[in-house]
N, C-alpha and C positions, 0 to 999 in steps of 0.2 A: 442535334442542336435544336431542332424544332420541338422535340419532346421536352427538352430542358426549358425552353422559353415558355411553353404552355404551362408547365408545372410551377414555374417560378416568376410568372408575369408580375404579380403584385409586388414582391420585394424589388424586382428590377425597376419598376416604375418609381418606387419610393426612393431608391438609391440614386436614380437618374435625376429626380427632382432636387435632391439634396446637392448633388454635384453642380447642377445649373445654378443654384443659389450661391454656392461657395465661390464660383468663379465671377460672381458679381453681375450676372445677367438680371435685368429688371424682373422683379418678383411676379408681377401680373402676367407678363409675357412668358416667363419660364413655366409657370403653372399651365397656361393655356397651350403652349407648344408641346409640353409633355403629354397633356391630355389628348390632343389631336393626333400626335405622332404615334403614341402607343394604341390609340383607338384604331388607327389604320392597320397597325401590325396585328392587333387582336382580330379585326375583321378578316384579314388575310389568313390568319391561322385557324379561323373558325371559332374562336372564343367568343366573339361578339357579333351581333347582327348589324347590318347597315342601318337599320332603323334607330340605332343608338343616337345618331346625329339629329334625328327628328325631335329628340327630347331637349336639345340645346335651346331652341327659342323659348320653350316654356320655362326653362330654368332662368334665362336672362330676364324675361318678363316678370318672373316671380321676384327677382331682385328689385325691379322698378316698382312693383306693387307693394313692397314691404314698407308699411307705414312706420315701423319701429326705427328704421334707418333715417327717417326724417329728423330725428332728434340730434343726429350728428352735426348737420350744418347749423341748426339752431344754437346748440351749446357752443360750437366753435365761434360763431359770430358773436355771441354774448361775451365770451372770454376775450376776444380780440378788441371789442369796443371798450370793455372795462380796462384792459391792459393799456390801451392807448389814451384813455381818458384821465390817467394820472392817479387812479385809485391806489395802486401799489405804492406809489411814492408817498401819498398821504398816510396810508396805513403804517408804513415803515417808520416815518417820522414820528407819528403819534405814539405808537407802541414802543419805539425806541426811547422816547422821553419817559414813558411810563415805567419801563424796566431798567432805565439807565443807571440808577443807583446800585443795582445788583451786579455782582461779578458774573460775567457772561450774559448780561442783560441784553446786549445787542444781538447776540446769537439766539437768545430766547425769543426776541422780537421777530427775528427772521423766520423762526419755526412757526410762531403763531400766525404771522402774516402769510406764510406759505400755506398753512391749513385753511385760512380764510380765502385766499386766492383759489385754492383747490376746490373749495365748496362753492365758488362763484364762477370761476373761469373754466376749470376742468382741462386746461391746456398746459402741459409741462413746459414747453418752450417759452410761453409768455411769462410764466412764473420765474423761471431760472434767469432769463434775460433781464427782466425788470429788477429783480433783487440783486443780480450781479452788477448792473449799472449803478444802482442806488446805494446799496448797503456795503458792497465789498470795499470800495475806497474808504468809506467811513471806518469800517472795522480795522482795516490796515493802518489808518491814520492814528487810531487810538491804541495800537499795540497788540492787536489780536494775532495769534499764531496763524500763519498763512494757510497751513493745512486744515486747521479747525474752521477758519472762515470760509474757505472754498468748499469744504465738505458739507458744512451746514447749509450753505446756499443751494448746492446741487441736490442734497437729500430732501430739503424742505420743498423744493420745486417739484420733485417726483411724487409728492403727496397727491398731486392732481391726478395721478394714475389710479389711486385706490379710493380716495374720498369722493363720493358722489357730488356733482354729476360727471363722473369720469367717462370718457369716450370708450375706453376699452371695456367697461362694464356693459355698455349698450351692445357692443359687438359680441361679448361673451354670452349675454342673454340670448341674442339672436341665434348664435351658433349652437347653443345648448337647448334651444326651444323653451326657454323660461321667460317669465315676466321681468321686464327691466325694473319695475318698481320693487319686486322682491329682491333682485340682485342689488339694488341700491340700499334697501333695508339691511341686507346681509352684510354689506361692505362698510356700513357706517361705523359700527363699533370697532371692527379691526382697524379702520383708518384712524380713529381717535386713539386707539391703543398704540399704534405705531408712532403717532405724534408724541404721545406720552413717553415712549422709549427714547425718542430723539431728545426730548427735554431732559430726561434723566441722564442721558449721556453727557449733555452740555453741563449740567450741574455737577456731575462727577468730575469732569475735566476741570471745572472752575475750582473744585475743592483740592484735587490732587496737583494740578498745575495752574495755580492762580495767575501766573504771569501770562499764560496763554489766553486768558479771557478776563481782562481787567474791567472794572466798572467804568462807566462814562464819567469823565471829570466834571466837576461842578459847573465850570464855565460853559460846558456844552449843553447843560440842561437848562434851557431857556424858559420852559413852561412849568408853572407851579400852581398849586391850589385850584381856584375856580377856573382859571384859564385852561389848565390841563384837563379838568373835568369836562368843560365845555368842548374842548377839542376831541376828547375821547368819545363823547356822545355824538357829536356831529360827524365824526369820521367813521365810527363803528356801526352806528344804527342803520345807515343806508345799505351796506353790504349784508348785514344780518337780516334785514327785511327782505332783501333779494334772495338770500338763502331760503328763508321761509316761503317766499313766493314760489320758488322752484321746487325745493325738496319737500317742504311742508305740505304743499298741495298734492304732491305725488304720494307721500307716505300716508296721508289721510284719505286717499282715494278720490279726491276731488278732481284731479287732472291726470291724464295719461302722461308718460314721459315726453311724448312729442308736444303735447299742449303745454307741459311745464317748460320745455325748452323755448317754445314760442313766447310764453310769458316772460321768461328770463331775458330773452333777446329784447323784448319791448322794454322791460325794466332797465336793462343796461343802456338803451338809447335815452330813456328819461333821465337816468343818473348822469350821463354824459352831457345832456342838454342843461341840467341843473348846475353842473360845474362849468358850463360855458366852454366845454372842450369839443363839442360835436361840430365837425366841419365836413365839407364835401370831400376833402382829401382823405380824412380819417375814414369816412364811410366807404369811399372807393377802395382804399387799401384793405379794410376789413372784409368787404364783399369779395374782392379778388382772391385773398388768401383763403377764405371760406370755400370758394368755388374750387380752388386747386386741391385743398385737402379732401373735400368731398369726392371730387373726381378720382383722386388717388385711391380712396377707400373703395369706391365702386369698381374701379378697374381691377383691383386685387380680388374683390369678391367675385367678379365675373370669371377671372382666371381660375380662382379656387373652385367655382362650380363646374367649369369644364374639366378640370383635373379630377375632381371627385366623381364626376359622371363615369369616366373611364375606370378610375380606381375601384369604385363600387361595382362596376360592370364585370370586373375580373375577380370579384369577391375579395378585394383588398381589405375591406373592413373586417371580414371574418379572419383574415390572416393576422391583422393587428390585434383583434380580440383574443384569438388563440395564443398569440405571442405573449400578451400581457396578463391574461387570466391564468396562464400556466406558471407565473412567477412564484417562487417560494415566499411564504409569509402572508398569502391571501391579500386582503385589502390593504394592510399596512405596507407589505412588500410592493404592491402596485403603486401606492402613493409615493413611496421613497424613490422608486425607479423613475416614475413620471416626473417628479420634481427635480431630480438630478438631470434628467434629459432636458427639461425646459430651461433649467439654469445654464446648462452648457450651450444650448442653442441660442440663448439670449446674448451670448458673446457676439453672434454674427447676425441675428435677426432682430427686428424691432417688434413691439407688441402687436401691431397690426398684422404682420406676417405670421407671427406665432398663433394669433387668434384664428386666422383664416385657414392655416395649414394643419396645425397640430390639434387644436381643440375639437374639430369635427371628428377626428379619428379617436380621440380619447374619451369623448362624451359617452358613446354607446357602451364602451367597456366599463366605465364607471357606473353607468346605470345597471349593467348586467351584474355588477358586484354589489348592488344595493346601496351605492353611495349617493347621498343627497347632492343633486346637481348644482343647487345654489351655493352650497358650501364648497363644492369642488371648483366652481367658477371663481369664487372669491379667493380661494387658495391659489389657483393658478395666476390670478391677477396680481396678488402680492409677490409671487415668484417672478412674474414678468416685469415687475417694477424694477428688479435688479438690472434689466436690460438697459436702463437709462444710466446706471451707475458703474457698469463693468468697465474697468480699464482694459484695453485702451480704446474700445469702440463705443462707450456709453454716450448717448446723444446729449444727456444733460451736461456731461463733461465738455463736449464740443461746444454747446451753447455758452457755457461759462467761459471757456477759453476764448471765444470770439469777442467777449466784452470785458474780459479781465485786463488789468494794466500789464504792460510789458514786463514789469518787475516780477510778476507772478509766474513761476516756472510751471510748465505742464506737469512735471513730476510731482510738484506740490499738490496740484489738483487731483492727480491719481491717488496719491497716498492719503489725501484727505477724504476721499470717497470710500476707501476700504473699510473703516470702522462702521460706516452706515450700511454698506453691503452686508456686513456680518450681522447687524441688527435686523435687517430685512430677512436674512436666512433664519435667524432665531424666531422671528415672527411667523415664518412658514411652519417651523416645528411646533410652535404654540398652537397654531390653528389646527394642525393635524391631531394633536392630543386634547385640544379643548374646542371641539366644533361648536359648542354652545355660544361662543363669541359671534358666530355667524347666524346660527339658527334661532337664537334668542329673539323673540318678537315676531318671527315669521308665522304665518298661518300653518297650523299643523293639520295633517290629514286626520279626519275623524274615524276612529275605529268602531266598528259595529259588531256586537256579538250576534252572529247569525243564528246561533242555536236558540236565542230567545226571540227571534223574529216570528210573529204569528201572521200567516198569510190566509186571508179569507177568500175562498174561491166562490165566485158567483154561481148560484144554482140556476139550472135551466127550467123554463116553464113548459118545455115540450115533452117532458117525460123521458124515460129511458128507451133508447132505440131497441127495436126487436132484434133478436138474434136469428140468423138463418137456421133452418132445421139441420140437425146433426152437429151443430157447434155449441150446443148448450154445455156449459161447464159450471163450475162453482161461481155463483154470482157474488160480485163485490159490492158491499153496501156503499151508499153515497158517502158516509163518513170515512170509510177506508180509502175510497177513491180520492177524497179531498186530502187525506193525510199523505197519500203517495205523491200527489201532484205538488203539495207544499214541500215535501222532502226533496223532490227533484229540483224545485226552484232554489231551495236553500243550498243544495249541493252545488248547483251551477254558480250561485253567488259566491260561495266559498272559493271555488276554483278561480273566479275572476279576481277576487281579493288577494289570493295567493300570488297571482301574476303581478 
């Protein structure tokens, strides 16, 4: 039994952690408990040394000193202030008036507002709840199919998962050891492409099933001409300016993601004050919710660090790497298996848990296979987006159910989500076969032809050292010595570049 435990400690730890999560034990405590319990067993079996626990304080202080994670409370606070200041309501009303004459116009308005809210708030719950409260009763009143209406609202709300400044992209960048700015750049075009797919689906439904998505009746379109133009300008310009203030400064390299989040939070406060919606009650609610979410993230991260310390101590990362690199199909086989795994785990875990548990195990394997980690992170983020839409545990579906009228059946919400889950799966496949959607615009590594490098070795003023008697051999000319040294340096540089 002892030999079996020693030989299979890594898979036993992994299976134990999965079982803890499936029975509903809190994630952060499940991870920490597994890490400490199996560390004690490993010490008893001689696999690990007692000094393992001495590394825990450094790991926890490393989390506290991580400036990148400061962006999470900033963006969360910004999103909550904007959501409670009535921006979503104004945007839905204005864009609904703009697209009202078209079949499916209200559904298109919900998608565009969802994309705008995603680029400003970055919080799925805020987007889904806001649009569920405001747009769902209106869509049902004007004859929209219940499944289409609920599916559009839930799916457009989950755009906050992939369109920057998404919280999951911050965590993904931290776990993969990459720049948040590069992760934002890589996710921007896939986020817009996914939005376009949602729009295309609504247009297709409006053509095939026109009764499911009627146009807004004339009496409901109260704004026309100059009034509509002024409403569009005054409603759309502030959030667009905020998007530039946050994402534009990050993309241009003017601000770090943390600084961009701070500017976004300040801009959200200014917008709320301009709308005369900023109150002490609103500020208190936003700060309390931000503190809760940030604490939730930090606790999961602490638990994940304790678990990974033990898991890596028993060479669990090597076990995972050997398991995944040995899959048939090489890189494509690895990507297919990993995405199926993440898709299935998303039925039970949310994106925070997947990011902290699965991504640190998959990242080194992807790097060993030569996969670009920015592309890999965006690919997993799109896949994890389905965790909000999976019946029956999707959080976006729960958020919508909590605000939907009693006449809307839960089964209608589930069936409405399925087409959009399929669209998200299609998007995952597109990213696998067209990685340029992510890597386009990113800084590429500069390739140097090392054979053409000329290295000038400095000459010494002290002359050639004398040789001891009896060791005289064929003398090497200074030019030959310089060529040998240059060749040795070039060979070393080639080896480093190959790595």
